[in-house]
C-alpha positions as CSV (number, residue, x, y, z in Angstrom):
1,M,87.1,126.3,163.3
2,T,84.5,127.4,160.7
3,Q,81.2,125.5,160.3
4,Q,80.5,124.0,157.0
5,P,77.1,124.4,155.3
6,A,74.7,121.5,155.8
7,K,74.5,119.2,152.8
8,R,71.1,119.2,151.0
9,I,69.2,116.4,149.3
10,P,69.5,117.1,145.4
11,Q,66.4,118.4,143.8
12,W,66.2,115.5,141.4
13,L,66.3,112.9,144.1
14,M,63.3,114.9,145.8
15,I,61.4,114.8,142.8
16,D,62.0,111.1,142.3
17,L,60.7,110.4,146.2
18,L,57.7,112.6,145.5
19,V,56.8,110.7,142.1
20,I,57.3,107.4,144.0
21,V,55.1,108.4,147.3
22,V,52.4,109.8,145.0
23,S,52.2,107.0,142.8
24,L,51.8,104.6,146.0
25,A,49.2,106.6,147.2
26,T,47.5,106.4,144.0
27,I,47.6,102.7,143.8
28,G,46.5,102.4,147.5
29,L,43.5,104.4,146.9
30,F,42.4,102.3,143.9
31,M,43.3,99.2,146.1
32,A,40.7,100.6,148.8
33,I,38.1,101.5,145.9
34,H,38.3,98.3,144.5
35,D,37.7,96.1,147.8
36,P,37.0,92.4,146.6
37,T,34.9,92.2,149.7
38,T,32.3,94.6,148.3
39,R,32.4,93.5,144.8
40,E,30.0,90.8,145.0
41,A,26.8,93.0,144.9
42,H,27.4,94.4,141.6
43,T,29.2,91.4,140.0
44,P,27.6,89.9,136.8
45,V,26.5,86.1,136.9
46,A,29.1,83.7,135.5
47,H,27.2,82.6,131.9
48,D,29.6,79.9,131.2
49,Q,28.1,77.9,134.0
50,P,25.2,75.5,132.9
51,A,21.8,77.2,133.6
52,G,20.8,75.3,136.7
53,D,24.0,76.2,138.7
54,R,24.6,79.8,137.8
55,R,26.8,81.3,140.6
56,I,28.1,85.0,141.0
57,A,31.0,85.4,138.6
58,S,33.3,86.4,141.9
59,D,32.5,83.0,143.4
60,Y,33.5,81.2,140.0
61,Y,36.7,82.9,140.0
62,R,37.5,82.6,143.5
63,H,37.0,78.8,143.0
64,L,39.5,79.0,140.1
65,Y,42.1,80.7,141.9
66,S,41.7,79.1,145.5
67,H,43.9,76.1,144.4
């Protein structure tokens, strides 16, 4: 009995998988750089708050989206 050659993955599928992996890695890198826990040190003040109650903008937006 003769041995059949191994089936190969098509080149177009390999390229698609490579694009997906690189895209996910890029998204993960940007998410790691833009970590919300380190954002408060350089976030502008929320100027739409009354002058006596100015909070850091990230706290203001955290309050908006916490409900």
